[in-house]
C-alpha positions in Angstrom: 12.0 9.3 6.6 9.7 12.2 7.6 6.4 11.5 9.4 4.5 13.9 7.2 4.1 15.3 3.7 4.1 19.1 3.4 2.5 21.2 0.6 0.2 18.5 -0.9 -3.1 18.3 -2.7 -5.5 15.6 -1.5 -8.2 14.1 -3.6 -11.3 14.1 -1.3 -12.9 10.9 -2.7 -11.3 7.7 -1.4 -10.6 4.7 -3.5 -12.2 1.6 -2.0 -11.0 -1.9 -2.9 -12.1 -5.4 -2.1 -15.4 -4.5 -0.4 -13.9 -1.9 1.9 -10.9 -4.0 3.0 -8.5 -1.4 1.5 -9.2 2.3 1.5 -6.8 4.9 0.2 -6.6 8.6 -0.7 -4.4 10.0 -3.5 -2.1 12.9 -2.7 0.0 15.0 -5.1 3.2 16.6 -4.0 4.4 20.0 -5.2 6.7 18.4 -7.7 3.8 16.4 -9.3 4.7 13.1 -7.6 1.6 11.1 -6.6 1.2 8.7 -3.7 -1.6 7.0 -1.9 -2.2 7.0 1.9 -4.3 4.1 3.0 -5.3 1.4 5.3 -5.8 -2.3 5.0 -8.3 -3.8 7.3 -8.0 -7.4 8.7 -9.2 -10.1 6.5 -9.4 -13.9 6.6 -8.2 -14.2 3.0 -5.5 -12.3 1.1 -6.4 -9.2 -0.8 -5.1 -9.5 -4.4 -3.8 -6.5 -6.5 -2.2 -6.2 -9.9 0.1 -3.2 -10.4 -0.1 -1.0 -13.5 3.1 0.9 -12.4 5.9 -0.1 -10.1 5.1 0.5 -6.5 6.9 0.7 -3.2 4.6 0.2 -0.2 5.8 1.6 3.1 4.2 0.1 6.2 3.4 2.8 8.8 1.7 0.8 11.5 0.6 -2.8 11.9 2.1 -5.8 10.2 1.2 -7.7 7.1 2.3 -10.7 5.1 2.9 -10.1 1.4 3.3 -12.5 -1.5 4.8 -10.9 -4.7 4.6 -12.4 -8.2 6.3 -15.8 -8.4 7.9 -15.7 -4.9 7.5 -19.0 -3.1 6.5 -17.7 0.3 4.8 -14.8 2.0 7.1 -12.2 3.7 6.2 -10.3 6.9 6.5 -6.5 6.9 6.4 -4.3 9.9 6.4 -0.5 10.6 9.4 1.2 9.0 9.7 -1.5 6.3 8.6 -1.4 2.7 8.2 -3.8 -0.2 8.6 -3.3 -3.9 6.2 -4.6 -6.5 7.3 -4.3 -10.2 5.0 -3.0 -12.9 2.3 -5.5 -14.1 2.8 -7.8 -11.1 0.3 -9.5 -8.9 0.7 -9.3 -5.2 -1.3 -10.6 -2.3 -1.5 -9.0 1.1 -2.8 -10.7 4.3 -3.5 -8.6 7.4 -4.7 -9.8 10.8 -4.7 -6.2 12.2 -5.2 -2.7 10.8 -2.2 -1.7 8.6 -1.6 1.9 7.6 0.6 2.4 4.6 2.0 4.8 2.0 2.2 3.7 -1.6 5.0 5.4 -3.6 4.5 5.1 -7.3 7.9 4.6 -9.0 
């Protein structure tokens, strides 16, 4: 997978979640596809999200532990790996270090 996106529009204003523990910027590709580029900051407690569309989250740097929907355990994700979250599904993410990510809306 390429290390960059070419020919994109970037929304200047970031989206800030959970008191600044997750910060992202939305980009739009030439074909209309939208993604977010963001960072999760270390926290003591999991950050909880609920998806409105299906998402594939690609970990660029750092590592995190993710609990999706009704799964029993957290799974660890490292750079080069990604996890899929179905539409209308809760997921929890726990980071002990800074994690850069790309969220691909499916």
